[in-house]
Structure formats: C-alpha cells, structure tokens
DRENFIMAR-126260 format. One record per residue: z, x, y of N, C-alpha, C in turn; residue in three letters. Coordinates in steps of 0.1 Angstrom, whole numbers, plus 5000, padded with zeros to 4 digits. Each point is the difference from the previous one (the first is absolute). Last residue first. Example, Ala and Ser with C-alpha at 12.3 -4.5 7.8 and 13.67 -1.06 7.14 Angstrom:
507151284978500050095011500849925011SER/499950034943500049915012500050095012ALA/
//
This chain:
272297287925500350174998501149985016ILE/497649634999501049984989500650164997TRP/496750015038501349854999501350014991LEU/495650184993500650075008501349975008THR/496749764972500850104992500650115007GLY/497649695027501449874992500550094988THR/496450215024501449955009500749904994CYS/496250124974500950145007501349995006ILE/497449574991500550054991500450175004LEU/497449775033500749944995501350054983GLU/496250245013500550045013501349914995THR/496649904977500650164996500749975009CYS/498049635009500550024991500850114992LEU/496850005034501049945007500950034986ASN/496150104990500650155009501249935002LEU/497249684981500750154987500950105011ILE/497649635023500749974997501050094990ILE/496450175020501049995011501649934991THR/495550034981500550174998501249915007SER/497549725000500749974989500850115003TYR/497049895027501049925003501050054985LEU/495950255003501050045016501049905000LYS/496349964970501250124994500550055010THR/497549585012501050004987500850084997VAL/496950105032500749895007501049974985CYS/496050244997501350095004500749945002SER/496849764978500950114988500750085011ALA/497349735023501349894999500350084985LYS/496450315026501049955011501249904994GLN/496050144969501850085002500749985010LEU/497849614968499450075010500950115002ASP/500049594972499850114991499850075015ASN/502549524988499450145016499750134995ARG/500649744960498849915013499750095010GLN/503950044972498650084993498449975006GLU/505149855012499350165005498650034999TRP/503149574986498750035015499950135001ALA/503049874967498849954992499350025013TRP/504250155010499150074996499049954991PRO/502249915049499749924986499350094995ASN/501750085042501249974995500149924984TYR/495850125033501250094996501049994992GLN/497449665019499450044991500750164991TRP/500649605040501150044991499350104983TRP/497349845041501350025005501450024994ALA/495449924988500350055013501350094995ASP/498049634973500450154993500550095010GLY/496849615004501749974998501350104994LEU/494750025011501150015010501649944998GLY/497350154960499449965010501049995009THR/500750254963498850044998499649955019GLY/503349794967500350125015499250135003MET/499349664963500249935013500650095010LEU/498850154959498949905007500349955012ALA/503650164975499150155006498849915008THR/502749704979501150065009498950125003MET/498349814960499949925015500750075010LEU/501150214965498049975002500149975005LEU/503949954987499750165003498550005010GLY/501749624969500450015017500050115003ALA/498550074959498849895007500549995015VAL/502950234972498550095006499449925008GLY/504149804976500050115014499050055006PHE/499549744961500249965007500350065016LEU/499650234957498849985008500349895014ALA/503750154978499750105012498149964998SER/502649744973500449955016499850155007ALA/497949954956500549935009500249955013GLY/501250404971498349995003500349865010ILE/505050104991498850044999498649985001GLY/504850035017499749844997498850034992PHE/502550385017500449894995499849894997LEU/497450405002501449994991501049895003CYS/496550035027499349924986501050054989SER/500750075045500049864997499649984986VAL/499950425014501249955003500549834998PHE/495950235005500850074987501649924996PHE/497149915049499649924988500850094985TYR/501250195039500349904994499349904995PHE/498850435006501650054997500849854996PHE/495450105013500550014982501349994996TYR/498549975048499549874993500650014984LEU/500250305036501149954997499749844990VAL/496950355002501250074998501249884994VAL/495549965028500349944983500850074997SER/498450155039500449865001500549924987THR/498050454999501350045008501049875000ALA/495450004985500950064985500949995005VAL/497349875032500149864993500650114993LEU/498850265026500549935002500849864994TRP/496550394990502150014996500849915011ALA/494949865001501249994984501050085000GLY/497950045043500149864997501049994986GLY/498350425014501349975005500449824996ILE/495550164983501250064999501250004999LEU/496349805023500449954987501350094992PHE/498050125043500849904999500449924985PRO/497250415000500950015003501549825002LEU/494550124988501549954988501450005006LEU/494649765021501750155001500849994989PRO/494549964994501749894997501450095007LEU/493849904992501350115005500849975007GLU/495549964960500549955014501450095003ALA/497150064961499650095013500849905012ASN/500649904952498749935008500250045014SER/503250194968498450004996499149945003LEU/503550045024499650135001499449944990LEU/502549655002499249985013499550165002PHE/502549904959498749925005499450025013GLY/504150254990499150074990498349915003LEU/504049815027499350175005499350024991SER/502049664979499649945011499150145007LEU/502650124966499249944997499149875012LEU/503950235013499450154993498849894994GLY/503349755013499650015009498950154995ILE/502749804966498649885011499550085007ALA/503350264980498749984994498849885005LEU/504550095025499150115000498749984991PHE/503749694988499549955013498450155006ILE/502249984960499349925000499350005016SER/503550274987498850014997499049945003VAL/504149925008499050095018499250014990GLY/502449774975499849925014499150135005ASN/503050184968498549874996499449975011LEU/503950195013498750114996498549944993LEU/504349765001499350015017498850064999ILE/502749944960498749865003499650085013LEU/502950314978498849984996499249915003PHE/504050045025499050114997498949974999THR/503449684990499650015010498850085000MET/502450074962498749875001499749995013LYS/503550334997498850064993498549835001SER/504449925017499450085011498850064987PHE/502649774979499549925009499350105014TYR/502450214957499049974999499349905009PRO/503850245015498350034997498949954994ILE/504949825015499350015006498450084999LEU/503549994970499549855000499050005012LYS/502150424980500649935008498449905001PRO/500050194954500150015011501149945011LEU/498749934947501350145006499350025013PRO/498549484987499550165003500950105002ALA/499749445000501150124984499650165007GLY/497949705030501149945000501150074987VAL/495350095005500649945010501750074996ILE/497249904966499350165007500949975014ASN/500949624974501250085001499150145005GLN/498049595005500550085005501350155005PHE/497849654962500949965009500549975011HIS/496650214968501149974992501149955016GLY/495349994999499850114993501450024992ALA/499249645031498849984987500850124989ARG/500849995050501549904996499549964980GLU/496950295028501350104998501149864987GLU/496249855021500150204985500749994999GLN/500349685037499849974987499250064987SER/500850225045501349934995499549914986VAL/496350145022500650104998501450004995THR/497249655015499350044989501550084995LEU/500349875046500849894984499350094989GLY/499250175032500850085001500249924988CYS/496349935013499850134995501850004995VAL/498849625028499250024987500450144988LEU/501149995050500949894992499750004983ALA/497150255030501150095001500849884989VAL/496149835015499950094991501350095002VAL/500249725028499849884985499750144995PHE/500350165037501449944999500349924983PRO/495350215021500850034999501349974995LEU/496249795019500049924980501550154998ALA/498550035046500249904999500449934990ILE/497950435011501849965004500349914999ALA/495250064988501550104991501549945008LEU/497049815020499649924987501050114991PRO/498950215041500449835007500649944982THR/496950415005501350034998501249894999MET/495350005005500050064986502249974999PHE/497349875043499549914988500450084984LEU/501150205042500549884999499649914985GLU/497650435006501850045000500849804999TYR/494950015014500150044982501950014999ILE/498749945046500049884994500250024980HIS/499850385029501549895005499749894990ALA/495950355000501349964994501849964998GLY/495049765008500350105010501850044987ASP/495449694984501949985002499850215005LEU/496249634975500350125010500849975012GLU/498649824948500749975009499850105009ARG/499249994951499749925010499549915015ALA/503150314968498950085001498749895009HIS/504749914994499750085018498950064998PHE/501549734963500149955014500150075007TYR/499750214960499249905001499849945018LEU/503550314995498950104996498249854998LEU/504549824990500650035015497950085000CYS/500949884955499649905011500750015012VAL/501150354973498549994995499449895011ALA/504650175007498850055004498949985001SER/503249744969500150005019499050075006TYR/500250104957499649855002500049985014LEU/502350394990498950054991499249845002LEU/504349995004499650115015498449994998PRO/502549834961500249915012499350125009ALA/500450164965498949925001499849905009LEU/503650344994498550084996498949905004LEU/505049864991499550055014499150075001HIS/500349744967500149925006499750095016LEU/501150204954498449975010499849925011TRP/504250134979499750155009498449934997MET/502449674981500950025015499050135009PHE/499249874952498849855010501150085017ALA/500750344960500549885005498949975010THR/501050484984499249904993500249894997ARG/502950295027498450004998499249964995LYS/504649935009499449905006498950045000THR/503850234983499949944996498549915003LYS/500950415010499349994990500249824994LEU/501350125043498750044997499149964984VAL/505249985017499149875006498650014996ASP/502550424990500249904995498749814996ALA/501350375034498350024988500649954987TYR/503449975035497749925008499250054989LEU/504850154994499649854995498349935006CYS/501550465004499649954985500049874997ARG/500050145047498950104993500349914981LEU/504149995024498749865002499250094995LEU/503550254992500249894992498849925007GLN/500050405020499549954988500549894988MET/
//
C-alpha cells in the first residue's frame, strides 16, 4: 500500500512536466520517422523488425541514463532528496517507487512506438507481423531494469553529467555488442542484452541467471543450516 501511494505521488509530481511529454512525444516522433522510411521502400517483416528495433535497443542505455539523471536532478531541486531520505517510510520504498515508475514509463513508450508503427501499416493497408514486435518490446523493457538501477545509482552519487557520460558509453557498448565482438560474452553484459532480442538468446540469459540465483539461494540455505 505504501509503495502504491509513493507511486501515485510520483505520477502527480511529473504529470504536468516535460518529463512526461518526453515519454509520449519521443515514440511518436520515432514511429513517424520509421513509417516515412518504410513507406519509400519494399521490405519484408524481418527487415522492418530489425530496422525498427535495433536503433531502439542501441539508444536505450543513453535514454535510460538521461531519464534517471533528470529524475534525480528533480529530486535534488525539490528538497535535496528529502522525499526519499527524509520520508517517514522504509527508505527502500521511495527508491523502488521511483524505479517502478520509470520502468513503467519506459514500457509505455516502447509499446506506444510499436502501436503507432502498427497503426501506420494498418492505415496504409500493409501487413506487419505484430507478435515479434510485442515480444521484442517486452524483452527491451525486461532488460532495461538492470540499467535503470545502475544509472539511478550513478545519478544519485555523481549527478546527471556522470549519468549522461555513462549513458554514452553504454550506447557505444550496446552498438558494439551487436557485432561479432559480443558473440563470446554478451550474456554476461547487461548492455548487450537489448541487442540480442530474439527468443533463443533471451532463453539463454534467463537460464544462465536462473541457475546463478538458484545456486546462491542453495548456498545461503546451506550456510544458514550450518549456523543453526
């Protein structure tokens, strides 16, 4: 209940700001540019998917870094983080509220862009396989969670400038991980996951980290049993 109240407060604080408009206008502009590009060319569904999703995946680290930096900057100007540090709640609740709010906005923006692209094809009487785009969008949202936690932490420690700098580095790393340079170790690098957005590779990451988490839980249980 406290998390929902904090989440509602975050919505009220940003609903009349440029922060909210950024998440609505950016997918609109991106989809419009893509539709103009696709309209002048005859492409199959696989090429459309690649041309639409790849720039999204590459730009995502920088966008996440910028959004986290703006959010932290807003909290600093509003009261020097008193809404997070001085709140009469467990300190993790406002923090997770911010993370949940930003991740939800990210999902809305990505699926809004996909929906506008699908609407454009529908209005032009062209076929577009929607399911791969929905799966790819869900994969982008899921893999961005780690990035949000990282960039928000960097923004809190060093400010928006450092976050933007790390965002540019993440953008370059994501672009490189989409080439042959990332084939050997992409599953260990969160900045590479956005680029590897097909089901087989997503399953590989899920199995890898599920095994790691399972092993950690087993070790913790064994250690606790020994202490008991």
